[in-house]
N, C-alpha and C positions, 0 to 999 in steps of 0.2 A: 786901279778903278777908283771911280768916283760915283756918287748918287747922279742918277738923272735932274737936271736943271729943274724941272716942272716937280717933281719930285721933293728936293732939297726946299725949292718955296715953298711949298704947304706945309712942310714939318716945320720949317724957320717959323713960318706964321703962328704955325702950332705950339710951337718949343718954345723958340726964342734961342738963349742962352743954354738950354737943355739937349741940344742936339749940337755935336762937334763931329767936326773931321780932322780933328788935330793929330798929329801922329803920336803923341806918349798917349792919350784916349786912346786910339784905337791899337797901339803895339799892346797894353795893357791889358786888353781884352781880348788878346791873341794869346794868352798866355793859359797851360795848363798846369794841373799841380805833379802829372806824370809825362812819359818822353814824346808824349802827341804834339805836333805842332801845326800849324795851318797859316795862312796868311794873314792880317790882319783883316776885320770888317771895312767897311767902304765908311760908316760915320756910326757913330755911340750914341743913343737917347736915352732919356732920364724920363720918363712917364711919371705923372704923380698922379693920375688917378684910373680907373678905368674906362673911363669915357676917351681919356687922349690914347689908351690902347686900342681901343677899338677904332679911332680915328688913323692912327696910325697904320694899323693893319688893313684895313681897307684900302687906304692910299696906297701903300708897298703891292697889295696884292694888285689893285689895277694896272699897275706898270710891271710885274713880275718880279720885285727887287726880294730876296729872299730877308726873313726877318729871325732871329736868333735872342731867344731868351736866356739871361746873365744872370744868376742871383750873388751869391759870393765865391763862386770860380773855384769850388773845392772838390768838383766831380773828377775822377780818374780817367775816365776814357775817351776824353774829346767831345765831351757831349756839346758844350757851350763853343765850339770853334767855328769860325767861319768860311766853313771849307769851298763855298762858290761865291764869296763874298757877301754884300748886303748890309744890313743894320742889325748892330746889336742894342738889344733892348736890355739897359741895366735899372733893375729894380729895387737899386738900393734907397731910393727916396717912398719907395710906398713900404713904409715899414711900422705900420701903425696896427696897435691891438685894437681892433675895432670893439669888440662887448666880451666880458666875461660871465659867463652863467653859471657858478658853482652850483647854484642847484640842481642843474643837468648835468654838471661837470663837461661845459664845452667851452668851447673859444670862439671866437671869428676872427681873425686877422690878414693881413695882406700879406703879399708873397715875398717881401726882402725880411721882413720878421726874422731874425733867427732864434736859433734855439734855447741860447743860453739867454737871451735877452727874455725870450717868451718867460721862461722861468725864474727870471730876476720879478716880472711884471706879477707872477703868481705868486709871488712868495705869501705874502698875506693871506692869501684864500686857502690854505691846506692843500693844494691842488699842485700837480708838474703835468709837464708834458714826456712823454718817457723816452721816445723813439731816441736814442743818442750814437749816430754816426761815429764819433769822435770830435771832427774836426765843427767849429761854430759856422754850420750850414745853414743856410736862408731855406724857412721850411716850405717857399713854392718850390725851391730846387728839390728838397728831398721827396715833396709829392711828386717831383714830374720823373725823378728816377727812382722812386719806390723804393728809398732807402731804408734800411735796418741799422743794425750795430749791436752794442754791447747788452742791451737790455731787449733784444730782442725775443729770446728764450721763453721771457715771463707776459712781456707788454705786449708783443706783436710788432709787426712792421708798420710803415707809411698804409701800407694796404688796410691796417687793421686799424687805422687810428684817424683817418680823414674821414669825414661824415657826408661834407660837400661842399662842392667846389662852385665859384664864379669862372667862367672860362670865355676867352675872346677867341671866337674862331677866325679862319684864314681872311675870311671878305668882312671882317670888323662885328659881326654880330656876336651879342652879351648873350649867353645861356648860366642858368642856373643848373646843379646837378644834384641828386641828391636830396636829403631833409636835416634837419638836428633830431628827428624821431630815432630811437632805436637801432627801427628796423622797418624797412618797405619790401611790397612785394609789386609795386606800381610801373611795371615797364622792365625794359632793358637797364643794368645798372652802369648809366654812364661816367658816372663819379670813377669806378673801378676802372673803365677805358681810358679817361686821362690821366689816372694816377701811376706811374710807370712808363707814359709816352713819350718822354723825353724832349718836349716841346716840339713834334712832330704832328701832333693833332690841334692842338689849340694853345691859347696863352692863360695861364692863371695866374687870376686878378684876385682873388680871396677864397680862404680856406675854412671852414666848421669843423674843430679837432676834438677828439675825444681825450679829455684828459682822466687823472688818476690820482687818489688820495694819496698823502705823503704815507710811507710807510712810518709805524709808530717804533719802529727799530730797524737798524739797520747795522750791521756787519759783514766785513770783508775782511779776506787774509790770501796768501799768497802762500804756495806749496811746491819745493821739487821734487823732479823724479829723476830716477839713472838712466831713463833712456825717453825715448821720443814713444815708442809702442804703448809702456803703462799708463804714460800720461794720459793718452789719446785713449786708452779703454777704461781707464778711469772716469774719462767724461760719458762714454756711452753706458757704463754701467749707474750713476749718478744718473743720467735722464731715464734709460729704463726703468729705475726703483722709485720716479714719480715724487722724488724731492723737487719741491718748485724753487729752482733755481732764481734768481733776479740776474745774475750775471754769471756765466762760466768761461775763463776765456783761456786760450792756448798759446805759448809763446815757447820757441824754441831755444836750443842752448846760444845759438848765435844771435838771436835778441837781447837775450839777458845778456850777455858781452855787449850789445851796444846801448842797452840800459846804462851798465855800467860805467861804462867810458861817455855817454853823454848825457846821462841824467843824476849821475852821480851817485846811485843804487851800489849797493856791495850784494849783489843776486849770487849764488853759485852758479857756473856756466854749465848749466843745465836747464833741458825743457821744466817749465813751469804752468801751474795752473794758479789762474787768478781768479777767484769765487766773491761771490755777494749773496747775502741774504738779507729779504725781507720781510715783516710781518709783526709780530705783538713779543714781545722780549722772550714767553714762553715757545714761540713757534721758532724765532729765530734760534734760541737754543738748542732745542730739538734737530731745527733742519741741519743746524753747523756741527752737530755729535753725529748725526747720521751720516752726512760728508765725511765727516773725519775718519769714520770707523771703515769706510768704502775706500777712502784715499789710501788708508793704512794699509790695507791688503793687496796694493798697489806699489808699496815701498813709498809711501811719500814721506818725505821729512823737511825741518826745518819750517814748521807752519809758522807765520808773523802774521799775527791778527791786527786789524787796523778797525778799531769801534767808534773813535773820535771823527767829526768830519773833517777837520783838517788831513788827517792819517788819509781816511779814504779819497781824498781829494788828491795828494800828493801820489796814492796806488794809480788811481785811475789816470791821472795827468801823465803819466810817464806810461801807461796802456796805449794811451790817446796819441801819443807822440811817438810812436813805434816806427813810421815812417822814416819820418828826419833821424831818430836814432838808427837806424837802417844804413841808412846811407853815408853816416860818419864811420862805416867798417870800410868804405871804399872811397876815400877823399874826391871829389871831383866828379864822380858816376853819378846817372840816371839809374832809375827805378823802371823796369819793366814789371809793371804790378800787375795781377792776376788772380781771382776769387773764383773755386767754385764751390756750390754746395751739393751734397749728397746724402742720401739717408742715412739714418744714423748708424744702422747696421754695417753700413760699408765706410763709415769715417776712418776706423783707424787703417784700414788697408788705403785707403785714399790716399791719407796724410805719409804712410810710409812710402809708397808709390813715388810719390811728388819727391820727398825728401831723398830717395834714389836716386832720381833723373837728376835732380839739380845737381846733385855729388858728383854723379858721372860723367856730366858736361862741363864740370870744373868750375860752377859759378858759386859767388857769395849769392845765399838766396835766403835769408830767414823765413822763417812762416809762423805764420800767425793767425790767430780765429776766434771767430765767435762760436765755437765749436757746440756749443749748447742744442745748437738750430743743423748742424753738419755742413756749418761753412768755413770755410778757410781761404788763407791769402799767403801769396808768396809774393817776395820784393826782389826780383833779379834785378843784382846790380850791373849795369853795364856800363861802357865808355860809349856818352853817345856819340862819337865821331866814328866809332868803329862798327861800319854797317856789318860786318859779316859778325860780330858779337853778339849783336843785336837780333840780327836774325836768327841766330840760335838759341836767344833767350826766349823769342815769341814761337819757335818751335817746341820749348819744352813746356809753354804756357798753352800751346795748342795741343799737344799730349795730355796737359792735365785735364782741359776739357773734353779731349776724347773719354777720356779712364772716366770723367762723371758721367757722360750719357750711356756708356756702356752698362754701368748700375742703377739708368735710372734719375740721375742728380741730374743736375743743370748746369752752362756753361757760364753762368752767374749768378750767386747769390742775392749780393746787392752792388756790384759796380754799376751796373748795367751795360749796355751794349754800346752804346756812342759811336765812335770810329773803333773803336782797338777789336770788340768781339762781332760786328757784323757781318762777317764773312764766317763765321761759325753760325748764325742763325737759321742757314739749313738745315745743317744735322741736325740739331735740337728740333726743328718744328716743321721740316719738310712741307708739304704743300701749305700749310698753316700761315707759312711767311709770307705765301703772296695773299693771303687773305689778309693778313694786315695790311700788307699793298694797296688792296685792295678799298680798306676801310680808310684810308692814309687819304686815298684818290679821291673818294665819298667827301671827306670833309673838307679837302685840300687840294682841290682840283690843277692848282698852278702849282702846286709843290713849292709854298713861299714858305713854310714852316719848318726851320732846320732841316734842308734839303739834305740829302746824302747821307743821312742817321737812320739809325734801328732798321728802315724797311728796304724792298728791294729798291732798284733804282728804274724809274718809268722807263717802259720800250719807246 
């Protein structure tokens, strides 16, 4: 398909060579980090201002052409794929840090700024942006998917760190939500509505984010356990004891093996916890000692401390590279990725059940997780050309989600819904899913924004 001629002419007048219908640009925006695939969009545009986004959306909405926002392309559930064709908006050129306010501990940015670029910009202020999903994702995309990651156990998710937004609605209207103030009770919380809406309700063109002070002292460590159950039970006990962990990450034996082969590590092929502590030197020392005592009770061994910035960077770079490391366990494979989140009291049983189901079905399926808040992931390695194998992997992932719901958890703690988990939404939300559809219809009556995702299809 191609854009309607009248729309193409309007967009060319507005954007010039920042509109492309070339095959290479379209194909690049048809890729996904996971196994999800869709045809390429009909065209790609690179806006540079909010006013351009407004004009683009108004023009597309008039003729019923879908618009899909694209950040860094790191989402895992096919969020940014053009399943019904249309125009992809690539925000790579809207990447400016607009204003840093150290005294308020806030920053305003455009959506194409990546988390690493933002923290580089903040180095001299003594502040940092805390949400760390691993990938160097764009912050607009992180807000749209309500991302979290390794530091969420201490600093919260995007939901907790987005104060205000500028959003362009489907018909081109520009609205602002939230304020720079620490709190407000003035009406509906529209900021919370757009955070996690996955580009289905509006396009984010500016964000005001909460910042945190750089900790005086940071210490990190990795330790091994004889079996999966003991490692995960150690996490539950640690959190319940009130130790303010900055990060507490789980990797299973298969992931440790992948790290050794892919990243040149020398970890025992056992389950591991990776932990980090932030605070004053005295607080960090005390927290580390308390954690060490708990871990010892569960048989932890081989504590390896990383106290220099370089050692810590290597440790977390290895953890953040877990997906590609795990793919190396089966060369040529794709990953059926899934994540669930359960109450902390249910975490050991949920991880154990997932591991048993993966093994019973004969998959290589490493498990990793931000287990300090009950969230873990599995990477089921499949032959992408074997439809039967992919279907079996999806069934395993579906059962993980069912078990999470049965104990009061959620079908996804941070990956989001996109294409991959849309079929599970009725099981979690019931009639509330239809309410989400009604909100979508009110704000986007022509179903212009990222159609085919998150909410029910229109009747």
